[in-house]
C-alpha positions, 0 to 999 in steps of 0.5 A: 320453131313453128310449122311456118317457119319450117316452110321453104321462103317460097312456100311462105310467099305462097301463103301470103298471097292465098291470104291476101287474095282471100281478104280481099275477095271478102271485101270485094264481095261484101261491096258487090253484094249491096251494089249488085241488089241496086242494080237488080232493082233497076233491072227490075224496074226497067223492065216493069216500065217497058212492059207498060210501054208495050201495052200502051195504047196510042190512038193512030189519030184524035178523036176529032178532025184537026181542022175542026179543033183548029176552027173551034179555037179561032172561035174561041179566040174571037170570043176573048178578043170581043170580051176583052174589047167590051170589059174595056169599054165598060172600064172606060165608062166608069168614073174614078172611084174617088171622083166628086166630078160625077156627084156634081153632074148628078146634083146639077142635072137634078137642079136643071130638071126642077128636081130638089135633092133632099138627101145626098150621101155615100153608103157602103154594101150591106152588112151581109155581104161585109160578113161574107167577105170577112169570112172569106178572108179568115178563110184564106189566112193561110193562103198564099198571098194572091189568093188572100188579096183576091176580089170576092164574088158574090152569087147572083142570089144576093142583090146588086148593093151587096155585091158592090160592097167593098172588097167584091169583084163589081165593087162600085162607090154607091151613093143614096139620093132621096128627091122631091118633085112631080113624077115628069121630072124625077122620070126625067132625071132618071133617064138623063143619068144615062147621058153624063160623061161616066156610067150611073146605074139606079141599083135601087129605087123607091117612089111613094107620094108625099102627105101633101094634097096637091091644088087643084090643077097641080101634079101630086108631088113625089118622093123618091129615094135612089141608090145610085152606083157611081 
């Protein structure tokens, strides 16, 4: 008979209870050690954060006077309101991009001032601007949709023919007009463009003498090339 069998029943029960306690204690220890490490790590991080907060410098008052800051904010809001009002006014002066009425008014103005239109054609922006727009689009291929659809803003070093090309911020329909007439008539035509219902801007102008010698007492006939932003 084994030694365990020789023990009294009470002693056997005591040994069994001791073994159970040892097993449970060992299992609990294995579960507790990782949890304790996590708790210790959290405590260390909390102490570090506390030390940083204690060392942080909170200014007693802003560097500038609060009233001065509010005044500057009011000035900026007023400036934004003025800019918005000006932009709305300019927008109302622009004809719809597909409008034919403005082209008819320009032709009628030329007839009224005895200026003959020999060429009247629509043109697009210069290739340089179109090339830069294409490069910008390729660059934005992986950009979000709202970034890709943004209009291009060409720098001021570009001329207005480039800056008004399609897909640019300042895009407007461009019309190339060739005129024939006397100096006073052509000058009056250009000046009266400002009085049309919608804005017409002369983007480019070139004037030269026609190869015809005028009769004595008559003014020299001129040829003018205008590029108009409608």
